[in-house]
N, C-alpha and C positions, 0 to 999 in steps of 0.2 A: 353661533355657540362654537366658542375656542375649544375643545376637547381636554385644554391642559391646561386651562385656569384653575382648575379645582385643585390643582399640588398633588402632590405622590402619598401623599399619607392620605384622601381623601379614600373609602373605604366602598366598593361596588358590592353588592350583595343581590344575592334572590333570598323569600322567604318561602317558608310552607308552616304547615301545623301538620301535628301526629293524624290525628282523626281522619284529617281529609286527603290525606292520602298512603296511610301503612294498610288500612287492611286488616284482615285475619286478625279481626274483632273478637274471637274467641279459641284463637291457636297458642299453643304452647303458654299454657295459663294466666291468661289475658282474661280480666273478669269483664263486668256490664259495666259500660259509661251512661251516662247519662242520656248521651246521645243514642246512644244503642237502643235505649228503650222507648226516647224521645222516637225515633225511626220506626219504631215496632207500629205505633200505633196507627193508623187508616186516614189518612188526610192531612198526614204534620209536615212530610215533605212532600216537595213536588215530583209529579208522576209515581208517585209511590215507591221511589226509590231508596236505598239504602248505603253505605259505605260498609258493607261487609268486604269487597274485594276492591273498593275504592282505583288507588292505583297499581296497588299491591307491592307500594316501596318497602313492606318488610321482607318480600323477599325478592325484591329487585333493587337496594341501594347503593349498591356496588355499581351496578350500571348506570341508575341514575348518575352517581358523583361522580363515576368516570365523563359522563356524558357532560355532566357542570364543569368537568376539567376542559377539557375540548371545548367548552366556550369562556375560557380563562376566566370563570366565575372563581374568586378565591376568601369568598366571605358565605359563608351560610348558617343562615336564622330557622332552625326549625323549634319543634316541641317533643319535651317527653310524655308520652300517655301516662297519666299517675297511675291509673287501672293494669295497668301493664307491669309496674313497678309492685303496686299492692292491689291484688284482685278485688278484695276487701277494703280496702279505701285505708288500711291500717293495718297493724299485725305481722302475718307471715310477709317476708319479699317473697317476690315471684323471682329465681337465679335466670329462670330464662329474658326475661323483662333486661335485667341487668347486660346480659350477655348479649342482647339486640343492640342497646344503645352501646356498650364498647366495642361491638363490631363498626355500628355507623362513626363513631368519635374515633378512633384509629384509622376509617377509611379515611376519613376528613383529612388528619395528619399524614398520612401517606401521601395523600393527593397534594398535600402545601392546600387546603381549603380550610382556613380558621371555624370553628365550629361557636355559633351563638346560639346561646340557650334556652327559650321563652321557660319557663316552671309551669305553668299553666295558660294552657289557649284553650281553655272551654268545656274540658272532658273529666270533670269531678267522675268516681268512680258512684255509681248507682246505689250500693252498699252506705255512702257517705249521705246523699241526696236523702234515701230513707229514714234517714236518721234528722231531716232538717238542713241536711246541704249549705249552702252560704247564707241561711235564716239562722242557722246553730252557731254561736258561738264558740263552740266547740270547733271547728272549721281552723282556727287559726291552731291549734292544737294539733290537728291532722296536717294540716298544711306544711309545717313546721318539721313533724317528722316524714314526711314525705320530699321539703324540698336537705334535709340533712341528709338525709342516701344519697337524692342525684350529689349532694355536694361531695358526698363521704367516697363515693364509688368514681364519677366522672371528673373530682375538683382540680387533680393532677393534670389536664386534659385540657378541660375548660375555663377558659379566664375571662367569657362575655356571658351576662350571667343578666335574663328580664325575670321579674317578676309576674307581672301578670302580662296578658293581652287583652288590651279594650275593655276594662271593668264597665264603663259605661254599656256597653250593649250587652253582654250576657249578663247581669244584673237586669237591665232594661228589658230586652229582648227576651231573657228566659224566668224574669221574676215578675217584672210588670204587666207586659202585654203577652205574655204565652204564645208567643210565635215561635222564641227557640226551648231548646231544654233547659232546664226541666218541666217548661212548662207551666211552671206557676205564674199568678195573673194578680195584681191589685195592690198596693199603696203597703200595708200591712206583710208584703215578706217581698219583696222590692227596698224597703229601706234599711230592714236589717242588714238587705244583704247587701247593700251601698257600705254600709259602718261596716261591716265584716272585710269583705273585699280592700277600702282604705287601709281600714290598720294592719291587714297580710302584708300591704305594700313595704312597709315598714317593719314590720317585722320580722319578717325574712328577710328585706337587707339589709337588717342587723345580725340577723342568721347567719349569711353570707358571708360579710365581710368579718364576723369573728371566727367562721372557719375554714375562710380564704383568704386572708386580709389583701393577696397579689391581685384580687379580681377585680375586674373590675362592673360594678352594676346600675343593672337599667332597670325599666320599665315602662311600658308603652299606653299610648293614649289615642283615641283616635280624634279627629278636631274637624268639624267641620263651619268655613269659614260662615257666618247668617248674614244674611240682610234682607229689611224689611219691601213687603211687597209694592209699599209708596211710604213717605215721610208723613205720614198721619200720623198723631199720635200714639193711635191703640196698637200699632203696628212694630212702631219703635216701641214699646215696651212690651212686647209678645218676642220681639226679637232678646231685648234684655233678659227674661223668665227665662226663655229656650235656653240662653246663649250660657244660662245659670248650671241646666243640666245636661244640656250635651256635650259643653266647654268644660267647662270650667269643675264640674263635682268632683273631683276626682286628683284634678292636680292640684288647685291650690291646698287645699288640706294635707299634702306631702312637702308642700314649700312654705307650712306652718302658718298659714292665711286663713286656714277653719273652711267650715263650707260657706258656701255661698246662699244663706239663711234669709237674709234680707232680702234677695229679689224673687224669691219664691216661700210665701210663708208658710207651704207645704213641708219644706224642711226642716223648719224647726220641732219637726214629729220626734225626730232622730235622737231628739235628746236622751228619748225616754228608751234608747241601745245603748248609750253610753255609761260608762262605768270610770270612776275616780281617776284622773290618768290617760285617761284615752285623748282627752284633749294635744297634751302633747306628744304623744306616742302615734299621734295621725301625721310626721315629719319625718323625714327621714332624708340624708343628705345622698340622695343618689349619685352614680358616677358622669349618668348619662341619661337622658330621657328620649324614648322612640315616639317619634309621629306617624300618625296611619293617617290618611287624608287620602281623599280619594276627586271632592268635587265641593261645591260652595251651597247652600239652603236658602232657598228665599221664601220668608216667611209671616204669615199674615195673622191677626187676632182672630179666634175663632172660640167659640162656643163650646164645641166637639170635644175640646182636648180637656178634661178637669186638669188641675191644679197649675199646668201655666197658660190655659187658655192660648194655644198658640196649634196652629198646623205650618206643616210643609204646603207649600201651594208645587204642584205639580208642572215640569216643564215645559208638557206641549199646553198648557195653562197659559204661561207665558209666552207666548210661541215660539220656543224653542221645540227645533224638530230634530237637532242633530246631538245623543244622546248616547250612551255605552245599554249592552242589555240587558243593566240592571235601571234603566230608567233616571242616571244619572247624568245633569246635564255635563259635558265636558267644558270645563272654564280652566285652563293653567292658572291663570293667577292664582287660582286658590289654593294651591303650594304655598306659593310664597305668602300669600296672607295667613298661614296659619303658623309657620314660621316664624315670621316676624310678630306672630301674639304670643304665641308660647317663650320666644327668644327675648321678648320684651321682659318678661316677671326677672327681676329684682334676683340675682343670684341664680340665675337657671344656668346650667352645668350643660354640658356637650349635649349637642342635639343630632338624631340621625332619623332621617327617614326611612323609617323600620318596615311601610307598606306604602305603594305605591301601586296602582295599576289600572285595568279598564276589560270589561267584559264584550265581547264583539260576538257575531255568529260566526266562528272560524269554519273555513269547510277546505277539507281535504282534498286536495285534487290533483293528479298524477305526482305524488311523491312530495305535494311541498305545499303549506297554508300561504298564501299570501293578504296578510292581515296588516295592511297599510295603514286602517285605523290606527290600531293598536301602537305600531311604531311612531306615527304622528302623534297623538296622545304619548308618550315616552319623554320622545323630544322637547316635545313642546314644556312638559310639567320638568326633565333634566336643565332646560331653559332656565326658567325661575329658582329652580333650587340651585345654581349658579349666581342669578341677581342675587337672589339672598345672603350668599356667601359674599359678595362684593361687597353688599351691605352692613358688611361686619359682623351679619346673624353667626352663631358657632355650631352651621351645621356642619356634620362629619364626615357623613358619608348617605349611600340610597341603597333601598333592597327595595327592588320588584315584589309586587305581590302579582304572580308567582312563576315557583318554574314551570310546573308539570300543569295540566290541565286538573282537576282533582273535585270530589263532593263538596259542593257550594254549599254547604249545610240546610236548611229549611229550603233552599231553589234547586238542590240534587244536582245533577250533572250538567244543567243545561247553559249557567252561564261562563265560558271557556276565560279562564284569565291568562292562563298558564307563557311563556315565551315557547313553551313543546306541547306540540299537540299530542295528546293521550286517547289511541282508541281505542275505547273502555270494554269493547269484548276479546280483543287480542292482543291488550296490554303494549302496542307497538309503539315508539317513540319516534315522535317528526317534528325538529326546530321549526320552530316557523320564521318568516320571516322577517318577524318582529325582534326573534331568540336570535338570528343570524346577524343583527343591525347593534343589537347590546353587546355578542361576543367582540366583534368588531370595534366598539367604542370599547370597550376596555382594554381591549390588546394596544389600540394606539395608545391607553394611558400608560402601558408596562411599556412601550415601546419609548415611548416619550423620558421614563424616568433613567432605562438604560441606555440611553444616549447621553 
């Protein structure tokens, strides 16, 4: 891989999420989010852990941003905690929350780090969940109030906005399977949440464009290439159904293609939540799309999974021994396949890999973390991004998930995805070997652009 083939304008960054790093969950007027509530219930989070402290970014943001600067990272994607701005979801603004994000953004600007802000990264205020959360159509009005407040206070310095983070995950895991906050389950919760999340992307996109015409507006989608376990007809059909839900459900409506109801009959019930005008309101002309991809999945027909009649085949059942700590197959071509698939839609805008990374069992030994597996993972996946760029797909940047080890939702602190190791007892930071490699890689890009 020639490090300079990406070009001088290619963006290299890292991604984080507010709830996973900030801690200070009830400090300076912040209200409870659905993850605070969910985490407080026994058995919801691995090892009974919670994010009350997390990485302490709320107190250590300046230190972390300076560390980012030393690693030559010039683009930082982070999210804003809704309940830190509006402790009760709407109504009174929390001045301390506004002040905190002003300080974070100002420090980014001072260090010449470009802020890329995600408005919603899964941490809905609990006060709004008590009113139905994403199953209540009023969430569109609530979200608009929150988004407008963020644009008003931060839009003079933030020029890159993302509306949602991976709607397929927070609706599926949170409102269908109950594995994530708010812990609801069943299709009667899932379908309205899906429709309101999809509507929110266009509605908030139009709001940002009206309030801040010079902004670059995007949203992010997870994408996992799916392949059948064999070429038998039932497995091929299972892939088609699973793909409609996992990969197509949210992106196709915003591209004006509507929901993929023809492939999963259960999705037709979403019509009962649609009002006149919704079908056209779903579409929005985003400036860019964020792709978040980690692996591929192998699918087989199964009667055990209702509606899609498909299941994921675990890697070890397929003879795959080399996996990440999340039990994900390490398959670098998956990122090329994801770019190709999304980049092949007619009229697709610029694409950014807004999350890609891997969790391994990192160990801090004698002041260093020799995470060779992660370094190799990044190198191999970035090489595939380069191949996609050479093939003509409009991929413009790559953000590693994630900067520091963090609170990994229901998995707690065990999976470490960071370029920087965090001792969660002392909060001491140590740049891993993968982080050193990424820093050198970016620096070589900068040196080339200056020559």
